[in-house]
MARKOLDO-544866 format. One record per atom (N, C-alpha, C): residue in one letter; x, z, y. Coordinates in steps of 0.1 Angstrom, whole numbers, plus 5000, padded with zeros to 4 digits. Atoms other than C-alpha are relative to their C-alpha. Example, Ala and Ser with C-alpha at 12.3 -4.5 7.8 and 13.67 -1.06 7.14 Angstrom:
2
a500950004988a512350784955a500950005012s499150004989s513750714989s499250085011
END
This chain:
310
m499749994985m434731886929m500450155003k499749864997k434632266929k501450044995a498749975006a437632276906a501249955008s499050064991s439532046929s500350085012t500049924988t438732256959t500750144997h499449875004h439732576941h501549984998g498650035002g443032416931g500849995013q499350014987q443832326967q500150135007d499949874994d443032676978d501250084994d498949935007d445532816952d501349955006i498750064994i448232576965i500250055014q499949954986q447532677001q500450155000t499649865001t447733046991t501450024996r498649995005r451032996973r500949965011n499250054989n452432807003n500150115011r500149904990r451333077027r500950124996t499149885006t453033347004t501449965001r498650044999r456233147003r500550015015f499649994986f456233117041f500250145004k499949864997k455633487044k501350074995i498749955006i458533567021i501249955008l498950064992l460833337040l500150075014l500149944986l459733487074l500450145000t499749865001t460033847062t501550014998s498550005003s463633777049s500849975013l499350044988l464633607081l499950115011s500249894990s463133887103s500850124996a499349885004a464734157082a501549985002m498550034997m468233987085m500350035014v499749984985v467933987123v499950155003a500149864997a466734347124a501150084994e498949925007e469334477099e501349985007t498750034993t472234307117t500050075014s500149944987s471034437151s500250165000t500049855000t470734807140t500950064990f499249955011f473234837112f501050115004p499149894996p475735057132p499350135000i500849875000i473035317136i499850054986d500249975014d472335307099d501350064994l498749955004l476135357092l500250155005t499949874994t476135657115t499150104993k500949915007k473135807098k500650044986t499549975013t474735777064t501250095000r498849914998r478035937076r499550145003l500549874996l476036227091l499450074988q500649945012q474136287059q501050044990l498949965010l477336297038l500950115006h499149904994h479036527063h499550144995g500349865005g479236877048g500050014986e500049985015e479136797011e501450004995s498650005005s482936757009s500550144999q499549865002q484637076996q501250025010s498949994991s487537007020s499550045014l500549974987l485137077049l499550145000s500649874999s484237427060s498649995003v501450004999v480637527060v499549995014d500449994986d480537587097d500549885008s499650114993s482137257106s498849925005s501250074994s479837037128s500549875006t499850134994t479536687141t498749955005n501250074995n477036457158n500249855000a500050155001a476236087160a501149955009f499050064991f478436027190f501550024995r498749985005r481436187174r500349914988v499850095012v480935987142v500349865005v499850144995v480735657162v501349995006s498750014993s483735727183s501250014990q499049995010q485735827152q500249874993i500050135007i484835507134i500749895008v499450104991v485735287164v501550025002r498649974998r488935467170r500949974988q499250025012q490135447134q499949874994q500250125007q488635127122q499749885009g500450114990g487734927153g498549984999v501450034999v484334787162v499449954987l500550065013l484034597129l499750114990g500349895010g484134927111g498650055001l501549964999l480534987123l499249914992y500750095009y479534707100y500450004986q499649975014q481034847068q498850004991g501250005009g478534757041g498949915004l501150094995l476534497060l499549904990s500350115010s476634227033s499050054989p501049955010p474934447006p498750045006a501349964993a472434567032a499149885002i500850124998i471334217040i499549954986l500550045014l471234137002l498950084996r501149915004r469034436997r498749965006h501350034993h466534327023h499549864996l500650135006l466233977007l499150034989f500949965011f464534156979f498950105005y500949894997y463134476994y498949975010t501050034989t461434357026t498949914996p501150095004p459534057012p499050064990i500949945010i458234256983i499050105006r500849904995r457034547003r499049955011i500950054989i455634357033i498949914995v501050105005v453934067015v499250074989g500849925010g452934306986g499050085007y500949914993y451334547011y498849915005e501050084994e449434267028e499049944990n500950055011n448134116996n499250104993l500749895006l447134446981l498950055010r500949964990r445434547014r498849905001d501150104999d443434217016d499250004987y500750015013y442634236979y499050124999v500949895001v441134586982v498949995011s501050014990s439334517015s500449885009s499750124993s439234167029s499650005014d500550004987d437434257060d500850095010g499249924992g440134487073g499550145003s500649874997s438034807071s500650114991l499449905009l440434997048l500450125008s499849874993s440835367057s501550025001l498649964999l444235517068l500650054987p499449955012p444735717036p500149894989s499950125010s444035397015s501149915004k498850084996k446535207036k501350074997a498849925003a449035487031a500449984985l499750015015l448635466993l500549864997v499550145003v448935086993v501449985005g498650014995g452035107015g501050074991g499149935009g453535366992g500349924987i499950085012i452935156961i500949885002s499250124997s454434846977s501450045002g498649954997g457535046988g500750034987v499449965013v458135186953v500449884992l499650125008l458034846936l501249935007a499050074993a460234696963a501450074998q498749925000q462834976962q500650004986f499550005014f463134976924f500849874998v499350135001v464034606925v501349995008a498950014991a466434646954a501050124999s499249885001s468034976943s501549974997p498650035002p471334826930p500749965013a499450044987a472034656964a500150125009d500049884992d471134986981d501150094996l498949915005l473635176959l501349955005v498750064995v476434936968v500150025015k500049984986k475534957005k500550145004v499749864997v475735337005v501550034996r498649985004r479035336985r501049945010m499150074990m480635087009m500050075013q500149934988q479435277039q500850134999a499249885002a480935597025a501549984999d498650035001d484235427018d500750015013g499349994987g484935427055g500650135002r499549874999r485535797052r501450014994l498850015007l488335727028l501149935008v499150084991v489935467051v500550095012s499649914988s489835727080s501050104996r499049905005r491935957058r501349944995g498850075004g494535697051g500049964985l500150035014l493235637015l499449864998q500550135003q492335316998q498550014997p501449995004p488635236996p499849974986r500350025014r486935226962r499749864997y500550145003y485634876965y500549905011k499550104992k486934556980k498849925007g501250074995g483434406985g498850034992p501249975008p479934406972p500049964986f500050055014f480534206941f501150084992d499149915007d483634416933d499450144997a500749875002a481534726937a499049994989l500950015012l478934596913l500750004987r499250015012r481534506888r500650144995k499449875003k483234846890k499050114996i501049905003i480035046889i499549984986v500550035013v478834866858v501150034989a498949975010a482334906841a500250154998m499749865001m482635276849m498850084997e501249925001e479035396849e498949934991g501050075008g477235136827g499049935009f501050084993f474434896837f499050095007g501049914994g472135186843g500550075012g499449944988g474635316869g499549935013l500550074988l473235056893l498750065005w501349934996w470035256894w500250155002k499849864997k471735586901k499350045013g500749964988g469635786925g498749935002v501250084998v466635556919v498850095002f501249914999f464235856916f499850055015p500249974986p464935996951p499949885009n500150124993n465235636962n498549955002v501350045000v461735546952v499150105007q500849904992q460435876966q500149975014r499850044986r461935786999r499249885004a500750134997a460535436997a498550025001f501449974999f457035576990f499650065013l500249934988l457235807020l500249915012v499750094989v458835547043v498949905002n501050104999n456335277036n498650055002m501249934997m453435517035m499850035015g500049974985g454335617071g500149875008e499750124992e455635277083e498949905000l501050115001l453235017070l498650045004a501449964997a450035217071a499950035015c500149964986c450835357106c500149885009y499950124992y451935027120y498749925000d501250085002d448934847106d498850075008h501149934994h446535117118h500150025015a499849994986a448135177151a499849875008k500250134993k448234807160k498549975002r501450034999r444534767152r499350105010f500649904990f443735087172f500349955014v499650044987v445634957202v499249885005i500750124997i443934617200i498550025002n501449984999n440434737193n499650095012n500349914989n440534997221n500549935013r499650084989r441834727245r501150065008i498849954993i445034907253i501049895002a499250134999a446834577247a499549904991d500450105009d446234247232d500949994988d499150025012d447834127199d501349935005n498750064995n451234077216n501150104999i498849925001i454634237221i499750155004y500349864996y453134547238y499450084989a500749935011a450834627209a501050024989h499149995011h453634557184h501150115004t499149904996t456034787204t499450144998l500649875001l453635077206l499850044985a500349975014a452735047169a501350034993s498749985007s456435027158s500650145004i499549864996i457335347178i499350114992m500849905008m454535547162m500350004985s499750015015s455235417127s501450044997g498749965002g458935477131g500250155000l500049864999l458435837141l499450074987s500749955011s456035897113s500849984987a499250025012a458235737086a501250085000t498849925000t461335927097t499750144997t500449865003t459636267096t499750024986l500449995014l458236207062l501249984990s499050045010s461336047046s501350065001c498749954997c464336217061c500650094988p499449925011p464736487034p500349924987a499850085011a464336237006a501249905002d498950094996d466836007024d501350074998v498849935002v469436277025v500450024985v499749995014v469136346988v500349874994k499750135005k469035976980k501549965003t498750044996t472235917000t501150074992r499049925007r474136196984r500149974985m500050045014m473036106949m500649864997m499550135002m473935746953m501549995003n498650004996n477335816969n500950054989q499149935010q478636036941q500349904988a499550085012a480735856914a500450094989v499649925012v481435986879v501550025000g498549985001g484836156877g500649964987k499350045012k487436096851k499550084988e500549925011e486036386830e498550004999g501550015000g482436286836g499350105008n500649904991n481836546862n499449945012v500650054988v479436496890v499650135009m500449894992m478536716920m498650044999y501549975002y474736686915y499649944987k500550055013k473136666881k498749915002h501250084997h469836526895h499550035014s500549994986s467836496927s499650145004y500549874997y466336846925y501350095002d498849924999d469836996919d500749975014c499550044987c471036806950c499350075011l500849944990l468136936970l500350155002v499849865000v468737296960v501450045006k498649974995k472537286966k500149975015t499950044986t472137117000t499450115008v500749894992v469637387012v500850134999k499349875002k471637676997k501350005007i498750004994i475037567011i499949985015e500050044986e474037407044e498750045008g501249964993g470537547052g498949894999l501250095001l467037397053l500149885010t499950114990t467837187084t500949894996a499150105005a470436997065a499249884994l500850115006l467536797049l499549905011w500350094989w466936647084w501249965007k498850064994k470536557090k499949855002g500150144997g470736227106g498649965005f501450034996f467136257119f500049915012f500050084987f467936117154f500549864997p499650145003p470035817142p499049934991t501050075009t467435757115t498849955008w501150044992w464635747140w500449905011a499550104990a466835567166a500249874993r499850125007r467435307139r498649944996l501350055005l463835277125l499249955012g500750054989g462435237160g500449865004p499550134997p464634947171p499949904988w500150095012w464634807135w498649944999q501450045001q460834797134q499649915012f500350084989f460634667169f500549854999v499550135002v462934377162v499349934988f500650075011f461434307128f498649965003w501450034999w457734327137w499849895011v500150104989v458134137170v500449864995s499650125005s460133867152s499149944990y500850045011y457933857122y498649955005e501250044994e454733837142e500149865007k499750134992k456233557164k500249894990f499850105010f457433367133f498749964994r501350035007r453933397117r499249915010q500850074990q452333267149q500649855001s499450145000s454832967150s499749924988a500350075012a454132887114a498549984998g501550025001g450332887120g499350104991l500649905008l449733207101l499350105009s500749894992s447333487112s500950125002s499249884997s448633817126s500050094987f499849915012f449834077100f498850094999
END
């Protein structure tokens, strides 16, 4: 009898996990599509200044980048690289969200886990998720950066995400799909350490102190706080990650950056320390709305599916 009950519990647990994976994927697709133009702007800003054809004192901002894209490529140009971004989130988001929740509940089932412990659990979940999703992230960055070539009247490097995958493997080897994986997982650790732990902790704080019930108001407040925390921690690693993943191997095997530390040093030396926070505003402006759309959607989907709150 006990064995039968235990078996039923396992089936219910697996079904709940499948539901959570499905709901996180769906929520991530909605959030990514809604905020992708801001992500594209952030990527262009982070790449601005690394081209040798640009003078060191040349400057730009988010509004100039957006207006230039729309003027030269139309409104659809703001969605350059959306398909690999959505593909990435089909792997990245379920692993980190469901992984965090399972690890958190495994370590402390009564919800009494401390903030540092939540931060560590969030970081570990983010690292595992980002390593799996890194090839799709690489393709997304390359396709976003291709828009700069189009604006100069040049042909883009890739026709689409699958063409990008094929060419990267052909020219850089299978391992080339994980180019920039080290700064990538560094960023993922910092982002999820700030985002998941802060959202989880902030939401419980808001609810326990009766600032708001477990509803859209609590989710909004928690997402704003977690977005700001995640952006501040992750922006330098995000700049390095973007530049490492964007560079392709030249015909003679030359690259601009040998490794992530080399990229970090050259960026600071040429463009100054503040360059590590290039794209901070669009990064935060994206993380805030992205988390708002994602968490509100995800919590609502969970409620509709009969699952408990995150």
